[in-house]
C-alpha positions as CSV (number, residue, x, y, z in Angstrom):
1,M,86.4,103.5,31.4
2,N,87.9,106.3,33.6
3,A,86.8,109.6,31.9
4,P,83.3,110.9,32.2
5,L,80.5,110.0,29.8
6,R,77.5,112.1,29.0
7,F,74.2,110.7,28.0
8,V,72.5,113.5,26.1
9,L,68.7,113.4,25.4
10,C,67.6,115.8,22.7
11,R,64.1,117.3,23.1
12,P,62.7,114.6,25.4
13,Q,59.0,114.8,25.9
14,D,58.1,112.2,28.5
15,D,59.3,112.7,32.1
16,R,58.9,108.9,32.7
17,N,61.6,108.2,30.1
18,V,63.9,110.8,31.7
19,S,63.3,109.4,35.2
20,A,64.0,105.8,33.9
21,A,67.1,106.9,32.1
22,L,68.4,108.7,35.2
23,D,67.8,105.5,37.3
24,A,69.7,103.5,34.8
25,L,72.7,105.8,34.9
26,R,72.6,105.9,38.7
27,A,72.5,102.1,38.9
28,T,75.3,101.5,36.5
29,G,77.4,104.5,37.3
30,A,78.0,104.9,33.5
31,G,77.8,108.7,33.3
32,E,75.8,111.8,33.7
33,L,72.4,112.7,32.2
34,V,72.1,115.9,30.1
35,L,68.9,117.2,28.6
36,V,68.7,119.5,25.6
37,D,65.6,121.7,25.1
38,P,63.3,119.3,27.1
39,G,59.5,119.5,26.8
40,A,57.4,121.4,29.3
41,R,56.4,118.2,31.2
42,V,60.0,117.2,31.6
43,R,61.0,120.7,32.7
44,D,58.4,120.6,35.4
45,R,59.1,117.1,36.7
46,S,62.6,116.0,35.9
47,C,64.9,119.0,35.5
48,S,65.1,119.8,39.2
49,A,67.0,116.6,39.9
50,P,70.6,117.5,41.0
51,A,72.2,114.9,38.8
52,V,70.5,116.4,35.6
53,R,72.1,119.2,33.5
54,V,70.0,121.1,31.1
55,F,71.0,123.1,28.0
56,E,69.1,125.0,25.3
57,S,71.2,123.7,22.4
58,L,73.1,120.5,21.5
59,G,76.1,122.6,20.7
60,D,76.2,123.9,24.3
61,A,75.7,120.4,25.7
62,L,78.6,119.0,23.7
63,A,81.1,121.7,24.9
64,G,83.9,119.9,26.6
65,S,83.4,116.7,24.7
66,D,86.1,115.2,22.4
67,I,83.6,113.0,20.5
68,A,79.9,112.8,20.1
69,V,78.2,109.4,19.3
70,A,74.7,109.5,17.8
71,L,72.3,106.7,18.5
72,T,70.2,106.2,15.3
73,R,68.7,103.4,13.3
74,R,68.2,105.5,10.2
75,R,70.4,105.5,7.1
76,G,70.4,107.9,4.1
77,S,72.4,110.5,2.2
78,R,71.9,113.2,4.8
79,R,73.0,110.8,7.7
80,K,76.2,109.1,8.5
81,S,77.7,106.9,5.8
82,V,79.2,104.5,8.3
83,V,77.2,103.1,11.3
84,F,79.1,101.2,14.0
85,S,78.0,98.6,16.5
86,L,77.8,99.5,20.1
87,D,80.7,97.1,20.9
88,E,82.9,98.8,18.3
89,I,82.3,102.2,19.8
90,I,83.0,101.0,23.4
91,A,86.3,99.6,22.1
92,L,87.1,102.9,20.4
93,L,86.3,104.9,23.5
94,S,88.3,102.6,25.7
95,V,91.6,103.5,24.0
96,R,90.8,107.2,24.3
97,R,89.9,107.4,28.0
98,G,92.0,108.1,31.0
99,H,91.8,112.0,30.9
100,A,89.2,113.2,33.4
101,E,88.9,116.6,31.8
102,R,87.6,115.1,28.5
103,A,84.0,113.7,28.1
104,A,82.5,111.5,25.4
105,S,78.9,112.1,24.7
106,F,76.2,109.6,23.6
107,V,73.4,111.5,21.9
108,F,69.8,110.3,21.8
109,G,66.8,111.7,19.9
110,N,63.4,112.3,21.3
111,E,60.6,109.8,21.6
112,P,58.5,110.6,18.5
113,A,61.1,111.3,15.9
114,G,64.6,110.5,17.0
115,L,67.5,112.7,16.1
116,S,67.1,115.5,13.5
117,V,69.4,115.8,10.5
118,E,71.0,118.9,12.2
119,E,71.5,117.1,15.5
120,L,73.0,114.2,13.7
121,S,75.4,116.5,11.9
122,R,76.8,117.6,15.2
123,C,77.8,114.1,16.0
124,N,81.0,112.4,14.7
125,V,80.0,108.7,14.9
126,A,76.7,106.9,14.4
127,V,75.7,103.8,16.4
128,S,72.8,101.5,15.7
129,I,71.4,99.0,18.2
130,P,70.2,95.8,16.5
131,A,66.4,95.2,16.8
132,A,63.7,93.1,15.1
133,P,62.7,94.4,11.7
134,D,59.0,94.6,12.7
135,F,59.9,96.6,15.8
136,P,63.1,98.5,14.9
137,S,63.1,101.3,17.5
138,L,63.8,100.9,21.2
139,N,62.1,103.0,23.9
140,L,64.3,106.0,24.7
141,S,65.0,104.9,28.3
142,H,65.6,101.4,27.2
143,A,68.2,102.5,24.7
144,V,69.9,104.6,27.5
145,A,69.9,101.6,29.8
146,L,71.4,99.3,27.2
147,V,74.2,101.7,26.4
148,A,74.8,102.4,30.1
149,W,75.0,98.6,30.9
150,T,77.4,98.0,28.0
151,V,79.7,100.8,29.2
152,A,79.6,99.7,32.8
153,T,80.4,96.0,31.9
154,A,83.1,96.8,29.3
155,D,86.8,95.9,30.0
156,G,88.9,98.5,31.8
157,A,90.5,101.4,29.9
158,R,93.4,100.5,27.7
159,T,96.6,102.5,27.6
160,R,96.7,105.5,25.2
161,R,99.4,108.2,24.6
162,A,100.1,110.8,27.2
163,G,98.3,113.8,25.7
164,P,94.5,114.1,26.1
165,P,92.4,114.2,23.0
166,V,91.5,117.6,21.8
167,L,88.0,119.0,22.1
168,L,85.5,119.2,19.2
169,A,85.9,123.0,19.3
170,D,89.7,122.6,18.8
171,I,89.0,120.4,15.7
172,D,86.6,123.0,14.4
173,R,89.2,125.8,14.7
174,A,91.8,123.7,12.9
175,L,89.4,122.8,10.1
176,C,89.0,126.5,9.3
177,E,92.6,126.5,8.2
178,I,92.5,123.1,6.6
179,V,89.4,123.7,4.5
180,A,90.7,127.1,3.4
181,A,94.0,125.5,2.4
182,L,92.3,122.8,0.3
183,R,90.1,125.4,-1.4
184,A,93.1,127.6,-2.2
185,R,94.6,124.7,-4.0
186,G,91.5,124.2,-6.0
187,Y,90.2,121.1,-4.2
188,R,86.4,120.8,-4.4
189,V,83.9,118.2,-3.4
190,Q,80.3,117.8,-4.5
191,E,79.0,118.5,-0.9
192,G,80.8,121.8,-0.8
193,P,83.0,123.3,2.0
194,Q,80.5,122.2,4.8
195,G,80.5,118.6,3.5
196,M,84.3,118.6,3.4
197,R,84.4,120.0,7.0
198,T,81.9,117.5,8.3
199,F,83.8,114.5,6.8
200,L,87.2,115.7,8.2
201,R,85.7,116.5,11.6
202,D,84.2,113.1,12.0
203,V,87.4,111.3,11.0
204,L,89.5,113.4,13.4
205,A,87.1,113.0,16.2
206,R,87.1,109.2,15.8
207,F,90.9,109.2,15.8
208,G,91.1,111.4,18.9
209,P,94.3,113.4,18.2
210,D,96.1,115.3,21.0
211,E,97.0,119.0,20.7
212,D,100.4,118.4,19.1
213,E,99.0,115.8,16.6
214,L,96.2,118.1,15.5
215,E,98.6,121.1,15.1
216,Y,100.9,119.0,13.0
217,F,98.0,117.7,10.9
218,A,96.8,121.2,10.1
219,R,100.3,122.4,9.3
220,L,100.5,119.8,6.5
221,F,97.6,121.3,4.7
222,V,98.7,124.9,5.3
223,A,102.2,124.1,4.0
224,A,100.7,122.4,0.9
225,R,98.9,125.6,0.1
226,G,102.2,127.3,-0.4
């Protein structure tokens, strides 16, 4: 897999987990470590490592990404309706890679609580790692290591079309027009405009359109508005 991958840890509290996650990424060469709003102990002991990038918000950490993959075992109405296996996501990413200016992000929750509903809403795809029913959650660093090893041992990148996939920010801009066009035509969903936007954002991010494809897709809705 040629393009960069980010391993994003949201609100990590234990510097030992951060250090172990960094070691796993160094050993496998799978990607870079990114911390979002880390706890005080992590700030003191881990954030000075040159290979670690730190952001105050998940939105800032995902800038430059074309897809965000959430690691979660939880299901529910306020979480993703479809949860993929890790192998399925690696296969999905393999056909999108090959453009060094684009980064896919794996997003992990913190040790006590995992990802919040708001953090999960910023991701486009959910992945669950199988575990025993009586011990369903992996340690944070173990989850990072497992994903890193799976990425590092996956088959080489497959061929994709010439244009790089658009960024999540580009999708958000296009969705402003698309959702406005749908509402102008009287189309409504129970979840409201934000639910409509989240659904379309996730689908588009999984598909990975290039700039021309996204523009054409948006024009279809604008033209239908009349």
